[in-house]
C-alpha positions as CSV (number, residue, x, y, z in Angstrom):
1,M,92.2,44.2,72.8
2,L,95.6,44.7,72.3
3,E,97.0,48.0,73.6
4,E,98.1,50.6,70.8
5,N,101.7,51.7,70.4
6,V,102.5,55.6,70.1
7,I,105.4,56.4,67.7
8,L,108.1,57.3,69.7
9,V,109.9,60.4,68.0
10,N,112.8,63.0,68.4
11,Q,112.5,66.7,68.2
12,N,112.5,66.5,64.6
13,D,109.6,64.5,64.3
14,E,111.7,61.4,63.2
15,Q,110.5,57.9,64.2
16,I,112.8,56.2,66.6
17,G,110.7,53.4,67.9
18,L,107.4,52.4,68.9
19,M,106.2,51.8,72.7
20,P,102.8,51.0,74.3
21,K,100.5,54.0,74.9
22,L,100.5,53.4,78.8
23,E,104.1,52.9,79.0
24,A,104.9,56.0,76.9
25,H,102.9,58.2,79.2
26,E,104.1,56.5,82.5
27,K,107.8,57.4,81.2
28,A,106.8,60.6,79.7
29,V,108.6,59.5,76.6
30,L,108.2,62.1,73.5
31,H,105.9,60.7,70.9
32,R,103.8,61.6,68.0
33,A,100.3,62.9,68.7
34,F,97.7,65.2,66.8
35,S,94.9,67.6,68.0
36,V,91.8,68.3,65.6
37,F,89.9,71.7,65.9
38,V,86.6,71.5,64.0
39,L,85.1,75.0,63.2
40,N,81.6,75.8,61.9
41,N,80.7,78.4,59.6
42,K,80.0,80.8,62.5
43,N,83.6,80.4,63.6
44,E,82.8,78.3,66.6
45,I,84.9,75.3,67.8
46,M,83.3,71.9,68.5
47,L,84.3,70.8,71.8
48,Q,83.8,67.2,73.4
49,Q,83.4,66.3,77.0
50,R,85.6,63.2,77.6
51,A,83.4,60.1,78.7
52,H,83.0,59.5,82.3
53,Q,84.9,56.0,82.2
54,K,88.3,57.2,80.5
55,Y,91.0,56.4,82.6
56,H,92.3,60.3,82.6
57,S,90.8,63.4,82.5
58,P,87.3,61.9,82.4
59,L,84.5,64.8,81.9
60,L,87.0,67.3,81.1
61,W,86.2,69.4,77.9
62,T,88.8,69.2,75.1
63,N,89.3,70.2,71.8
64,T,87.0,68.1,68.9
65,C,89.5,65.2,69.1
66,C,93.1,64.3,69.7
67,S,94.9,60.9,69.7
68,H,98.2,59.1,68.2
69,Q,99.2,58.2,64.8
70,R,99.4,54.8,63.8
71,E,102.8,53.4,62.3
72,G,102.4,54.1,58.5
73,E,99.6,56.7,59.0
74,T,100.1,60.2,57.7
75,N,98.8,62.9,60.4
76,I,95.7,63.7,58.0
77,Q,94.7,59.9,58.0
78,A,95.2,59.8,61.6
79,G,93.2,62.8,62.3
80,T,90.6,61.7,59.8
81,R,90.1,58.1,61.4
82,R,90.1,59.3,65.1
83,L,87.7,62.1,64.1
84,F,85.0,59.6,62.6
85,E,85.6,56.9,65.6
86,E,85.3,59.6,68.3
87,M,82.9,61.9,66.7
88,G,81.0,60.1,64.0
89,F,81.8,62.2,61.0
90,K,84.6,63.2,58.1
91,T,85.5,66.4,57.0
92,E,88.7,67.5,55.1
93,L,91.4,68.3,57.6
94,K,94.3,70.6,57.0
95,E,97.3,70.6,59.3
96,L,98.6,74.2,60.5
97,F,101.6,73.6,62.7
98,H,103.2,71.2,65.2
99,F,104.9,71.7,68.4
100,I,106.3,70.0,71.4
101,Y,104.5,70.0,74.9
102,K,104.7,68.4,78.4
103,A,101.9,68.2,80.7
104,P,101.4,65.9,84.0
105,F,98.0,64.3,84.5
106,D,96.4,64.2,88.2
107,N,97.0,60.3,87.6
108,G,100.7,60.2,87.6
109,L,100.8,59.7,83.9
110,T,102.4,62.7,81.7
111,E,102.1,63.6,78.3
112,H,105.0,64.5,76.0
113,E,104.1,64.9,72.9
114,L,105.1,66.5,69.3
115,D,101.6,67.4,68.1
116,H,100.4,67.9,65.0
117,V,97.5,70.6,65.3
118,M,94.6,70.4,62.4
119,I,91.6,72.2,61.4
120,G,88.6,71.1,59.7
121,Y,85.0,72.7,59.1
122,Y,81.6,71.0,59.5
123,D,78.4,72.5,60.4
124,E,76.2,69.4,61.5
125,A,75.7,67.9,64.9
126,P,78.3,64.9,65.4
127,K,76.9,61.4,66.2
128,I,79.4,60.9,69.3
129,N,80.7,57.7,70.4
130,L,79.5,57.2,74.2
131,E,82.5,55.1,74.9
132,E,84.9,57.9,74.2
133,V,82.8,60.9,74.4
134,E,80.1,62.3,77.2
135,D,78.9,65.6,75.3
136,W,79.7,68.0,72.7
137,K,79.0,71.7,71.9
138,W,79.8,74.5,69.9
139,M,81.8,77.5,71.5
140,K,83.0,80.7,70.2
141,I,86.8,80.8,69.9
142,D,87.3,84.1,72.5
143,A,84.3,82.4,74.4
144,V,86.6,79.2,75.2
145,K,89.5,81.6,75.8
146,E,87.6,83.4,78.7
147,D,86.0,80.3,80.2
148,M,89.3,78.8,80.3
149,E,90.4,81.5,82.3
150,V,87.6,81.5,84.8
151,H,87.1,77.6,84.9
152,P,90.4,76.2,84.2
153,G,89.5,72.7,86.0
154,L,86.6,72.2,83.5
155,Y,89.1,71.7,80.8
156,T,91.9,69.1,79.8
157,V,95.8,69.8,80.7
158,W,96.5,69.6,77.3
159,F,93.7,71.3,75.5
160,K,94.9,74.5,77.6
161,I,98.3,74.4,76.1
162,I,97.0,73.6,72.7
163,F,94.3,75.9,72.7
164,D,96.8,78.6,73.2
165,E,98.8,77.7,70.7
166,F,95.9,77.6,68.4
167,Y,94.6,81.0,69.4
168,H,97.9,82.6,68.8
169,F,98.4,80.8,65.4
170,L,94.8,82.0,64.1
171,E,96.2,85.6,65.1
172,E,99.1,85.3,63.4
173,H,97.4,83.7,60.1
174,K,94.5,84.0,58.0
175,I,93.2,80.6,57.7
């Protein structure tokens, strides 16, 4: 299987090239990404636990799904595709905001992403892809915030950053 490319961007989210995903993470090059938060009617977030065989951050908890856009794919198309690939369902997504962050992994790789954060709503159980996802759960937004403070080692590096941005967005906006 061919390694996927990521879309290299400048700080204005303008495409400046393509690079294999692993190389971009080795070189900490800024690239486009997305993060999806799915909430239910109880205002709980669907969290996923990354599969044990993932090459970084295995068995850590994170947002519903996240990945990288493919060339020619809109943010919403990418989020919808990956949500279905990882969690086995489709729902309407809405883009909330984007921001840039940089986060080193414990294996020497670094995420340097211009991340498009999206939200969707769903009330059913997902049909998880066991190649990608070990487990899942619903969790109240404030409970996630509190648990991250008490047990930061249970969560992915990027989720801690993205969740903080998401939490502050929710405080400032009615969605």
